[in-house]
N, C-alpha and C positions, 0 to 999 in steps of 0.2 A: 596538581592539575586544577583543583578547586581554586587555589590562589591565582593561577594563570587565567582561568575563565572569568574571575571577578575583577582582577586588577591588571592583567597582562604581564605579570611578573611572578616568577622568573620566566625567562624565555623558554619556549617549548623545548628547544634543543637541550636545555640544561635540566629537564625533568627526567630523572632516572627511570629507565625502562619504559618510557612513554613512546608509543609508535604513533605517527601522524603523517599526513600528506603535506609535503613541502609546497612552497609557492609554485614550484614547477610541476606539481602533481605527482611527484615520485615519493615513494614511501621512505620515511626517515625513522630512526629509532635512537633515543637517548642512550647514554651508557647504562649498562646493566646495574640495577640496584643490588646492593649486597643482600644475600639471603639471610633473613633473621634466624637466629638460633631458637628453636622451639623452647628450650629451657629458659630463655631470657624473656619470652613473651608472656603476657598475662593470660590467665584462663579466659576462654571465650565468655563474654557476658551474654547469656541466653535468657535472661530474666524476662524479656519481652517476647520470647518465642513461645508459641503454644506447643510445647514439646510433645504432649500426648498425641498430637496430630501426626507426628513423624515417627512414632514407634510403630513397628510393623511385625507381623508374624513371619517367621522364617523357619528353616529347619533347626535353627539353634534355640529358638524360644518364641514366646508369644509377644514379647515387648522388646524388639531388637533395635539397636541404634548403632550407628557407625562412629568411629573415632580415629583420629590420625595423631599418633604420639611421637612420630619421628619423621625425618625427611632425608631422602637420599639413600645412598648405598655405597659401600666401599669398593665394589667391583665395577669394572669398566667394560661391560658387555657391549659389543659394537652395534647392537640393534636397539639399545635402550636410550630413550630421550632423556632420562634422568641424569645420565652421564654428562651431557652437555650443560645441564643446569647446575650441577653441584661438583663436577670434576672429581668424582670418587670420594666425596665426603659423606659422612653419615652423622646427622645432627638429631639428637634425641632429648625428649623430656626424661627426667629421672623416673625410675620405677615407682617411687613413693607418690609422685604427682599423678602418674597415670592411674595408679590404684585408687587414689583419693577421688579422681573424677568418676571412675566406675562406681565407687562406693556412694558418692553423692547422688549420681543418677539413679542408682538402685533404690536409695532411700526416698528420693523426691518423686520419682515417676514409676517405680516398680520395674525398672529395666532389668530384664533377666537374661539378656544376651548382648554381646558387643562384637561387632565386626571391626577388626583392626585394619585400617586401610593403609598402613605404612607401606612404603616401597619395599621394605625388608625388616619386618618386626623383630626377627630372631637373630640379628647381628651379634648382640652381646649377651652371652648366656647368663652371666651374673645378673644383668638387668631383668631378664626374663624370669629367672629364679625368684628374685626379690618381688617382682610384680605378682607372681603366682602365690608366694607366701602371703602377701598382703590381701589377696582376695579369696583366700581359701574358705573363709566362713560365709561368703555371700551366696554361693550356689548359682553364680552367674556363668553362663556358657560363653565361649569366645573362640575366635579363630584369627589367624594372621597369615601373612605371606612370608615365606622363607626360602632359602636356597637348599638344595639337596645336600651338597657337600657340607654346608654349615650344620644342618640338622643331624647328619651322620656322626658328627663329632660330639654331639650332646650325649652325656652318659645316661644310662638307664634311670638313675635316680632323678635326673632332671625331667625326663619324660614322664615318670610316675608322678612327680610333683605337679607338672603342668596338667596332667590328666585329672588329678584330684582337685585342681583349681578351676576346672571347667573347660579345658581345651578340648574342642571337638573336631577340629580340622586344621591342617596346615596346607595352605595353597602353595604348591611347589611348581616351579617352572622347569619342566624337563626339556622343552623346546624341540628336541630331536632324539631319535633312537640311533642316530648315526654318529659315531665318534668323529669321523671326518667333518661332518656338518657342524658339530659342536666346536671343533677347532677352528673352522672357517668363521664361525660366529664370534670367535674370541670370547667365549663365555667366561673364561678366567677360572681361577680356583682349580679344583680337581673333579671336574664334571666328566661323566662318562655314562654310556648306556647301562653299564654294570652298577654304577652308583645309583642310578634311577631305579633299577629293579630292586636293589637292596633296600 
């Protein structure tokens, strides 16, 4: 877009994911840009950000910050906008990298709590276990979003490890207490009111 604004090239129509008004006044959109894999992207350069201004008090801690370590979800719930963007893919940073970010923020700014804003943080149990192992010594609290049926498959040992590593909450989408409604929503997996209660 910057190249187009300064030189007129490439043509607006060839700029991926750019939406613009055509000469006829109608909305146009270029082809969708490929979604970058979080594992292949560099860490955010936040050296020029006054991070202490963004640390806030929450139920998790005194110096809470948000982080997004993965993108997408392997489920295709018919009410979720993420499905249209990633077509059932889940793209994640490795556990070691996520833990290193949390460790760095803890040491640099005294971060004592992290809100994982991933669409579905708990997709891969082994990744969650490794992340938990790597932050055990920090005393940092955290939470993330997960699916009920996925979390029910986690063994007790994983739950204990996550708790020791500071997990304070899992944000779960029950959506409905009606099995018929869940089926109509095409929630996927093995969702049911009974699973929600369990």
